[in-house]
C-alpha distance (Angstrom), angle and dihedral (degrees) to the residues before:
residue distance angle dihedral
M1 . . .
A2 3.75 . .
I3 3.89 122.6 .
K4 3.78 109.8 -111.8
P5 3.78 118.9 -131.8
K6 3.79 117.2 -104.8
Y7 3.91 94.5 -111.3
I8 3.77 89.3 55.2
K9 3.80 92.5 52.9
Q10 3.78 93.0 43.5
L11 3.84 96.3 48.3
G12 3.91 90.2 42.9
N13 3.81 92.0 51.8
L14 3.67 93.8 43.2
L15 3.89 90.5 53.3
L16 3.80 91.9 46.5
E17 3.86 89.6 50.9
Q18 3.86 94.9 46.8
Y19 3.75 97.8 36.3
P20 3.78 111.3 23.7
D21 3.82 96.0 154.1
S22 3.86 92.7 52.8
F23 3.90 93.5 68.9
N24 3.80 135.0 60.5
A25 3.76 138.6 161.2
D26 3.82 93.8 -75.1
F27 3.87 113.5 98.8
E28 3.85 95.5 -154.8
T29 3.73 92.8 52.9
N30 3.86 92.1 47.4
K31 3.79 90.9 47.3
E32 3.85 90.2 58.9
S33 3.82 90.5 44.2
V34 3.80 93.3 53.7
T35 3.79 89.2 48.4
A36 3.88 92.0 52.7
L37 3.83 95.3 40.6
T38 3.82 100.4 45.0
T39 3.83 141.2 39.7
V40 3.73 94.4 -127.9
E41 3.81 108.4 144.2
S42 3.81 100.3 -176.8
K43 3.77 115.3 91.1
G44 3.73 91.0 -151.9
V45 3.75 96.1 52.9
R46 3.86 91.2 45.3
N47 3.74 90.4 54.5
R48 3.75 94.3 46.9
I49 3.81 88.6 52.5
A50 3.75 93.1 47.5
G51 3.83 89.2 47.5
Y52 3.77 92.4 51.3
V53 3.87 91.1 48.9
T54 3.77 91.8 47.4
Q55 3.83 91.0 48.5
K56 3.80 90.4 51.6
K57 3.80 93.5 46.8
S58 3.76 92.5 48.4
Q59 3.78 91.4 50.5
A60 3.77 90.5 49.0
A61 3.88 91.4 51.0
Q62 3.84 90.7 49.3
N63 3.84 92.9 48.9
A64 3.89 93.3 47.0
């Protein structure tokens, strides 16, 4: 698994802190939420953030 850049982690964690109910373990839903909640114009960056958030939510669900 690739190491995520710092800005992806920071923005992903910030979004999870501010909008925890907007995200779940589904990548497509998270992708739409990232688009709605941020001004990220790059599709690649948006997908990386959504993927990071999805990964964090999946891990949280497994640990719960």
